[in-house]
C-alpha positions in Angstrom: 99.8 -103.8 67.5 99.4 -107.5 66.7 102.1 -108.3 69.4 100.3 -106.2 72.0 96.9 -107.9 71.2 98.5 -111.4 71.5 100.0 -110.4 74.8 96.6 -109.1 76.1 94.9 -112.3 75.0 97.5 -114.5 76.8 97.3 -112.3 79.9 93.5 -112.5 80.1 93.8 -116.3 80.3 94.7 -116.0 83.9 91.3 -114.6 84.7 89.5 -117.6 83.3 86.9 -119.3 85.5 87.4 -123.0 84.6 86.9 -125.2 87.6 85.6 -128.1 85.4 87.6 -128.2 82.2 90.8 -126.5 83.5 91.1 -125.2 79.9 91.9 -121.5 80.0 91.3 -119.3 77.0 91.9 -115.6 76.6 90.9 -113.1 73.9 91.6 -109.5 73.1 89.6 -107.4 70.7 90.8 -104.1 69.2 88.3 -101.6 68.0 88.9 -99.3 65.0 89.3 -96.5 67.5 92.1 -98.4 69.3 90.3 -99.5 72.4 91.1 -103.1 73.5 88.5 -105.3 75.2 89.7 -108.6 76.8 87.8 -111.7 77.7 88.3 -115.1 79.3 86.2 -118.2 79.3 83.7 -118.5 82.1 82.3 -122.0 82.9 79.2 -123.0 84.8 78.2 -126.3 86.3 75.5 -126.3 83.6 77.9 -126.4 80.7 75.6 -125.0 78.0 75.4 -121.6 79.8 79.2 -121.2 79.9 80.7 -118.4 77.8 83.9 -118.5 75.7 86.6 -115.8 75.9 85.9 -114.5 72.3 82.2 -113.9 73.1 83.0 -112.3 76.4 85.3 -109.8 74.7 82.8 -109.1 71.9 79.9 -108.7 74.4 82.0 -106.3 76.6 82.7 -104.1 73.5 79.1 -104.1 72.3 77.8 -103.3 75.8 80.1 -100.3 75.9 78.8 -99.1 72.6 81.7 -100.1 70.4 80.7 -102.0 67.2 83.6 -101.3 64.8 86.3 -103.8 65.1 89.8 -104.0 63.7 91.3 -107.3 64.8 91.1 -110.0 67.5 93.6 -112.4 69.2 92.8 -115.7 70.9 95.1 -117.6 73.1 95.1 -121.0 74.9 97.4 -123.8 76.1 97.1 -125.9 73.0 99.5 -127.8 70.7 98.4 -125.6 67.7 97.2 -122.0 67.6 93.7 -122.3 69.2 90.7 -122.2 66.9 87.4 -120.6 68.0 84.5 -122.9 68.5 81.5 -122.9 66.2 79.3 -120.7 68.4 82.1 -118.1 68.7 82.6 -118.1 64.9 78.9 -117.4 64.3 78.9 -114.5 66.8 82.2 -113.2 65.3 80.6 -113.3 61.8 77.7 -111.1 63.1 80.1 -108.3 64.1 83.3 -108.7 62.2 84.0 -107.7 58.6 84.8 -110.8 56.4 88.3 -109.5 55.9 89.1 -108.8 59.6 92.2 -110.5 60.9 92.0 -112.9 63.8 95.3 -114.0 65.3 95.3 -117.4 66.9 98.1 -118.5 69.3 99.1 -120.8 72.1 101.5 -120.4 75.0 104.4 -121.7 72.8 104.0 -118.5 70.7 102.9 -120.4 67.6 100.7 -117.9 65.6 98.2 -118.4 62.8 96.5 -115.3 61.4 93.2 -115.9 59.5 90.5 -113.7 58.0 87.0 -114.0 59.3 85.8 -115.4 56.0 88.3 -118.3 56.5 87.0 -119.1 59.9 83.4 -119.3 58.8 82.8 -119.3 55.1 79.3 -119.1 53.8 78.0 -118.0 57.3 74.4 -117.4 58.2 73.9 -113.6 58.0 71.4 -110.9 58.7 70.6 -110.7 55.0 69.5 -114.3 55.1 66.6 -113.3 57.4 65.4 -110.6 55.0 66.2 -111.9 51.5 63.3 -114.2 50.5 
């Protein structure tokens, strides 16, 4: 299952819309029911409104009514397995269990698997908005 998810993430890189940075990223998200949602980064001339591959995959799943996730893979052409940016980590922490596995890779097949808690320890959570 991990191997398939990594392949899906790499494959989705080809759909990236990156006319400015030329930096392609792909992501694949597996739900607990086995459905896979892919995403690629989508840039915009106004950089702040661009969207990363991880968030595209998560938003596709959420918009289809899927909210229970099992694991994610992220791929890019980097020297080390690609880490998600801070914005993606915060969105991931909103929807992923702290123990969920996230597989990071590059086109050289280097793989690093981390848990959500490792990516964003002590994250801002929904409970922080209600616990006073």
